[in-house]
N, C-alpha and C positions, 0 to 999 in steps of 0.2 A: 583384527577386523572390527568394523563398526557394528555395534549391537545396541539398539535402542531399547532400554528397559522401561524408562519413564518417557511418555510421549512429549512432555514439556521440554525434553532435552534435544528435540529435533525441530528445526524451523522449516524443513522441506525445501531447502535451497537447491538440492541435487548436486552439490559440489562433489560428493562422494561418487555419485553415478558417473559424472563426467571424468573423474580422475582414474577410475579403476582400469588398470592395464589388462586385466583378464576378462573384463566385461562380465563380471560375476555378481553384480548388484542390480536388483530390480526394485522398483518402487511399488509397494503394495498399498492399496487404499483401504483404510479402516472404516468402521461403521459410521464414523462422523464425516467421512468424505475427504479426509486428509491423507496424503501419501507419506510413507515411511520406507527407509531402505531395508531390504532383506538380502543377506548375502547367501549365495549358493556355495556352501562351504567346501564342496568337493572340487570346485574350481579355484578357490582362494589360495594364494601362496603366502598370505599373511604379511604382505609387504608394508602394511601400516599407512599407506597413502590416504585411504579414506578417513582415517582418524585424524591424520595430520591436517587435512584441508577443512575439516568440519568447523564452522564458525561458532559452534556451541562448546565443543571440546577445547578449541584454541581460539579464544576471543581475539578478534582482530583489532589492532590499534594503529591508526595512521600516524606515522612518524612525522609527516610534513604538516600536520594540522596546526593551525594557529592556537595559541593558548586560550583565546576566546574568539568565537566566530564573529565576523562582521555582519551585523543585522541590518537588512534592507527591506523597505517596503517597495514594491515594484509592480509594473504592469507593462504589457505590450502596447505600443503606441498605435498599432493597427487595430481599429475598432472591431472589425469583423473577427480577427483572430482572438481578441479578448472576449468577445461575446460567445464564441464557440468553445472556449476553454472553461475548465472548472473554476479556476481562480483568475489570475491576472494575465495568463497566456505567455508567461516568460519562458516556459519550456520550449515552445515553438521557436522562439528567437535563438535560444542557445543551440538547439538542434540544427537550425539553419546555418549557424556559424560553423559547426562541425562539418556539415555537408558541403559547405562552400570550400572547405579544405580537402575535398575528395574523400571525406570520411564516411563512416556508417554510424547509425544510431540504433541502439537496442532498447526496447521498452515493452510495456504491457499493452496488448491489443486483443481483438477478438478473432477467432478463426471462423470458418464458414458456418459453424453451428453455434456461434456465440459463446464458446468456451474461451476463457481468458488464458492466453499464452504469451510468452515473450517472443517478439518478432524483430527481425532485422530490416532496417529501412535504409535505402541509399539514395532516394529521390525526395525532394522537397514536397512534391504533391502527395506523397504517401505518409507524411507526418501526421495527417489527420487520423490515421489508424491508431496512433499512439497517444493522441490527445485525449484528455478527460479522465476523470476518476473511474475506477472499475469496481471497487469495494468487494473484491473476491480474490483469493490467492491466485497469482499467476503461475502457470506451469512453465518453468524455465527450460525444461527438456534438456537438450544438448547445447543450449545457448553459450555456456562457458567455453565449450570447444570452438564454437564459431568466433567468439571474441578473440581467443588465442590465435586462431588461424589468421584473422585480419591483422592483429598486432605483429605477428611473426613475419607478415608480408609488408610491413611498413605502413599500414593503413591506420589513419587516426580513427579512434573509436570513442563514442559516448555511450556509456552503459547507465541506464536509469532503472531503479527498482526500489524495493524496501531496503532499510538499513542492513538487515541480515542477508539479503540477496547480494548486496554490494560487498559485504564482508566475505561471503562465500566465494565470490569471484576473486577477490584479492588473495585469499588463502589458496584457491585453486591455481592461480597463475604462478605463485611462489617467487615472483620477482617483480620489480617495478618496471613499468613500460612508460617511456616518455610520451608516447602517443595515446595513452589511455586517460580518458576523462570520465569522471563518475558523478552522478547526481542521485541522491536518495530522496525519499519523501518523508514528511512528518506523518508517521503511520500510527493510527489508532489500533491497528491489528488487522489481520487478514481473515476474511470469512471463508466458510466451508464451500468448496465447489459443489458439493452434494446439495446443500440448501439452495444455492443459486440455480441449479438444474431444476429442482422441484418448483421453485418460484417461477421460472420461465415457463415450465409446462402448465402451471396453474393459470398464468395470464393468457397463454396461447389457447387454453381450453375455454376461457371466458370469451375470447374473440374468435374462436374457431378458425384460427389462421396462424401461420408461422411468423415469427418475429423478423422484421426487416432491418431494424436499427434500434439501438438502445443508447440512451443518454441519462446518466445518473445525476448530472448537475446542470439541468436545463435552467436558464436564467430568465424565462418569460415572466416570472414574478420577482426577479431580482436575484442578486448573488446570495443574500442571506436567507431567502425563502425559496431555495432552489427546488426543482421538481424532478421526478423520474419520468421520462418520456420514452415511449416505445411506439414505433410505427410497424404496421403489419402488411403482409403481402396482399391482404384483402382490401387495403386502403384504410383500415381502422387505425385509431390512435388512442393510446393509453397515456394519461397524464395525471399524476398525483403529486401533491406537495409532499415534502420529506416526511412530515408528521402523519400522513395518511397512507403512505406506501408500506405494505406489510413487510417487505424485505428490509427496508431501511429502518423500520421500527425495531426489528430484531437485531440488526447490526448495531444500531446506536445504543441498544440495551446490552450489548456485548454477549449475547447468548451463544453465537456460533463462531467465535473466533478460534483460531488454532491454539491449542494448549500452551505452546511456547510464548504466545503473545501476552499472556497474563503475567509473565515474569521475563519480559524482553531483556536480552543482554545488551541491547544497543540504545537504551534510553538515556541519553546524556547530551551535553553540548560538544563533547569531543567526538564528532561524527566520523564514520568510516569513509565518507565520500568527500569529493572536492567542493560540492555545493549541495545544500539542502533546500528542497522546494516544499511550500505549504501554503495555507491560507492565513492571512493576517487577521484572524478573528479578533474583534474588539478594538480594532485600530482607531475607531472614531472617538473612543473615550480619551485618547491623548493626542491624536492627530486627525481631527475631524475633516480637515481639507483633503485628506488622502483616502476618503471613503465616499464614493459616488454610487455605491451598491451595484457596480458593474463587475467588481472583482479586483481585489488587491492581493497580490502574492506576497508571501513572506519568504525572503531568501536569507539563508545563512551561508556566508562565504567562508569556507573552512581552510582553504589552501591558496597558494599562488596560482595554481591551475584554475581554481574556481574564479579568482579575480580575472584571469585571462579570458575565461568564457564570458564574463559580464562585459569586459572591455570589448570583446569581439562582437557583442550585440550592437555596439555603437548607439546611434540615435533611435534604434528600433525599440528600445526599452527605456522607460522612465524609472529612476531609482532615487530613493531618499533614505539616508541612514537614520536608523531608529534605535530605541532602547531595547536591548536584549531581554531584560527582565520583564518589561511590559509585554513583549511579544510572547514570552513563555506563559505569562498569566492568562493570556487569551487562548493559548494553544498548549496546554500542559502535556499533551502527548509527546512533546519534544523530549521531556525528561522523565516521564512517569508512565507506568503501565496501568491499564484499567484492572479493576477487580473482577474476579470470577463471580458471575451471578449465582445466587444460592440455588436457583432452580435449573441451572444449566444441564446437569446430569439427567434430571427428570424430563427436560425438554427433548433431549436426544433419545431417551427411552421411549417417549411417546411418539416421536417422529418415526421410529422403526416399527411401531405397532399400529399406528393410525394414519388416516388420510391427512394430507397436508392442510386442508381446510380446517380440520378439527384442531390440529396443533396450533394453527395461527389464531383461531378464535379463543383458544384456552390461554395462550401466553401473551398475545399481542393486544387483547382487548383492554380498555382502560380499567383500572381497579375499581371494584364496587365501593360503596360508601363504607361498609364494614371493613373491607380490606385496607382501605385508605387509613382508617382509624388505627388498625392494628400496626400498619407500617409506621405511622406517626408515633404511636406509643413505644415501639421498639427503638426508634431513633432517639426519643426523649430519654428512655431508660439507658441506652448506650452512652448518651451525652453525660447524664448524671453519674454513671459508673466511672467514666473516664475522669471526671472532675474529682471524684472521691479518691481514685487511685493516685492522682497527682498530688493531692493533699497529704 
């Protein structure tokens, strides 16, 4: 049976929950807001399926992957779709291709309380629910069961998610399906749902109203200077650029990512999916004509199925082949995990003892002059030490 001793050894994909034939696994939420499997041992027959499908115990490797992915800069040719998307809007066109084949699409969206969950979509008009970045871990629930049900009934499926969620799906299915297409994202890491809930309550308190909509990547100031925008039932509107929003500050400083994200098992160019979607940050340094600050997607085409999806988009999508090394230099999350912040443990300790406002002011405020000098001195000392060791 599965037994998580070290939290970094579980990415929360819920493949174990989906596969258990005795329904004896429940997901318990820890003090950081992340879920982990707990086996009801009196029901367990020790069949071993939960361990077999775990993408951390059994690292998934896609046999059909190209030796090196095809790197593309791309965007949706429909201006409205591109504007409403976090990046270039290519996901929408790919999903429309699958739906045109009477297929279904799975991806991260909001429920009625704005919790992030994986949802099943079968109509083009509902794709807007899956569009846009969420910046919090999506609860896959029993999604893998639904994917298998559709595939076993001959329905074409596009599953989108983080690399570990895609790997968990493949391990769960235990066989290749011709009708399964997958897309992962260039993932910096998934944030704690607990922090996201506290953040929403904090903003709702300021506006004295319930949230009506959330957009993490609003482009009113452009693609590179995106904003977090929320609309409220009262008619109020919250809008803050990325550098001023308290939630995004903590996310970009890596304070509340899932423990497994700091040592991600799927950071490489040999992706688990058919296609990888991300932002082509820094594209202007080599391909200036491909950056109009409206959003340029980075696509890594990893398999023949991935190529089929791009071809299926037809003239709806613009693509240009680019240098993979250059793309990685602008988006290193493709191949490398972020480091654990030194104050991460203290951050969560304070979060469980104090009000959200107190923790935000303590950890998200700009460093003082003295703190800045201390940080600079530490960096200089580390640099000199590394140079001495190399000699």
